[in-house]
N, C-alpha and C positions, 0 to 999 in steps of 0.2 A: 523375487515372485513371480507369477506369471502376469500378465497381463490381464487374464483371465482372471485373479482371483481364485486359482483353485487348490492353491497348495494347503495346511492344514492353518497354521500361523499366520501366512502373505493375507487369506482367506477372511479369517476373521478381523482383520484389518479393515481389511475392504469392504468387505459389508459394517463395520461400522464407519468409519469416516463416509461410507457412502449416506448411510442414516443417518450420521448428525451433519450430514450435507446435504439435507432431505428438510430437516428440519429448519436449519437453520434460513435456509428458502423460505419454506414455507411463515417462519415470521418476519420475515423483509415482507412479504405480501402482504402482513395484516397487516405491519407498521404503515406502510405501504397505501394502502384500500382506508384507513383511516386518517391518514391524513388527504385523500382522496388524491391522491398519488399513483400514479403507472408503476406499478412494479418492476416492471421491464427494465424504470428509468436508474433503477439501483441494480451496482455493476455488486457481485461480492466475492472479494478479493482474500484467498484461502492463505493464511499467513502461516506461514512454514517454517517458522528460524527457528534452529536447535533440532527439528524433527530430521530425521532422515529417511536417506532416498527412496526407501519402500514404500515408508505410507505419504507420503507426497506421488508414487507412481500409483496410486493406491488411488488418492485425489481426481492423479488427470482417467486413471480408466471408470472412474465413478463419471466420467461426463466432465467432469472440471478443469476448466482453463487459465483463469484467472491469479495466477499467487504474488504473493509480495514475502523479501526475505528483508532482513538486518541488518547481515554483514556480508561484505562482498569476497571476503574468503571464501567464506564457509557458503554461498550463491553460487561458487568458482567452480566448489567441489563437489557439490549436486544439481545444477540442473542442464550443462553441457551436454550430457547423456540423454536427457528428458528431452531436450530440447528438438534432437536428431532423430527421438521417437515420435513427440507431439512437437510437430514442428509451428504449429498453428496458436499454442501456449503465450502468455504474455506476462512479462517477468518487473514487476513493480520493487522498486529499492524503499523499503519502509525505513531504515537505520540511518540515523549518522554519516553524513559523507566526508571520510577523511581528503585532504588535497593530495597526497600521493595515488591515490582511491580511484583518482578524475578517473586516468584514461579507463581502466580496466571499468569499472560505472559504464563506461558509453558504451565501453563494446558487447554487456550482457545485459543488460534495462532496459527494458522499452519504454520501462518509465519511469523517472526518477523526481519523489514526490517531496524530500528534504533540502531543497536548499532556502541559503539563510541568512548569506552573507555577501557581501561584495568579493570576498576572496574567491569565492568557492564556484561563483558563476562567473567569474573571469576565467575561470580557468575550467569549466565548462565549456563554455563559450570555441575557448580557444583550442581544447579537445576535441568540440563536434568539427570546427574548422580541419583539424586534421584528417578524421576518419571521417570523414562526410557522412558520418551519423548523427541521427538527429533524435534519438529520444525524447518524448516530450515530459516538463517538466514544471511541478506544484509549488509553492512556496510552502514552507513551512511557517508557520505562527504561531508564536510561545500566547499561548495567552492567558494561562495561570502568573507570565512575570517571573515563574519557575527560573532562579540564577543554574539548576543543574541544568535547564532543560535547550535543547538544542531551539533553535526557531528563533522569527526577529518577532518583534515587538511591537504591539500592534498600533504604534502610533507612528512609526515607522513601515511599516508594509506596504502605502500605498507610491510616498516612495523609493521604497525599496522592490518595487511590481513594476516602477516602469524604467528603472534601470533598468532590470533586467531584460524586459520587454524591447525598450525604446535604442536604447545603447549600445547592450551587449548583444542585440536579437536570438536573446534565448524563447525558444517554443512553451512558452506557458502558459496553462490552460487553467488553472489552474489552482487551490490550497486546502493544505493538510494541520490540522491539529491534535496533538496526543493535550485534552482537561486536562488538571492536577488527577489523581486519584481521589484526594480524600474531599472533593468538593463535589456538588451537582452539577452535570457536563451539558446541561441544558443553555446559560448562560453560553459557556464558550460558543458551544454550534453556533448558537443566533451568530456570534457575532464574528465569526468566521462569514458564516451567511452572509451577513453584511458587506466586510469587506470585499467580498464579492462580486456585491451584487453591484457598490460599487468605482471597483474599480473593471469591470464588464468584464470580469471569467464564471464562469460557467459548472467549471467543479470542483468539487468538495468532497474530500479524502475526510473521513472526518465517525466512529465510531467506533469499538471497539466487543470482545465476546460479553463484557459486561454493560455495553448502553449503546448497541448497535438499533434497540427499539427506536431507542428515545430521539438518536442522530437520522436517522428516514425523516421522522417525522417534521427535524428543522431541516431538512432537504440536503437532505446527503446523495451523493450519486454515487458512489461506493464506500461501502462501510468494509474497516480492515480486521477478520477475526477466525482465532488463530488458536485455540483455546477448546472454544464448541465444537471445530472440527476438531483437529486433531489428537484431544486429550492434553494432559497436564505436561509441561516442556519438562522433556532433557536437559541435563546444562550443555552451557554450548560445548560444542569441541575446541580444544585449544591449540594458538597458533593461527 
């Protein structure tokens, strides 16, 4: 698709995504004003996981620059050519990170939001030293104590944050959570905000397409929105 979105199919995708971005930004601003917050203090992370390079490019052409991906290998297929064309974009890893993908993640991502266990934290510290590259990091907190979900337990978060910052020297700047799908998200967002307050962290990545308005009212600095921008997700690529 041309970067001006002028082809017929590509142009339609560009117009849809540009309109969706504008709508989501308006909702963020409205929620921020209702909470007596500055809308400029909230960053919209466009989560492009499983969407192809053309749809990511459409968002870039519409002026958006902060994106989230869930899988390291998918991101490697998609983002190097986009970064060459749009060098000022920011790429954030929102999905679980396996230790055998740490080297690739440190090389590609600007922010890693899913630091959740000592083995991963140690691997990240070693790899950052090896590469001389230090993407900022968030600690993922499993606020709902869901056994199938990644994240450090809330009761262990303070000690884990201290270990990552003080013992390993990781550039920890904030926290991330994904509340249980079948629960009211507000208590989870409030819990994450409290952990951040007492540990002196300023970044709160919380809220997705269905609840980002609530997250903004409870202090989110970053909201991760995919479906409301890009539409329903196609099946993830294999491999």
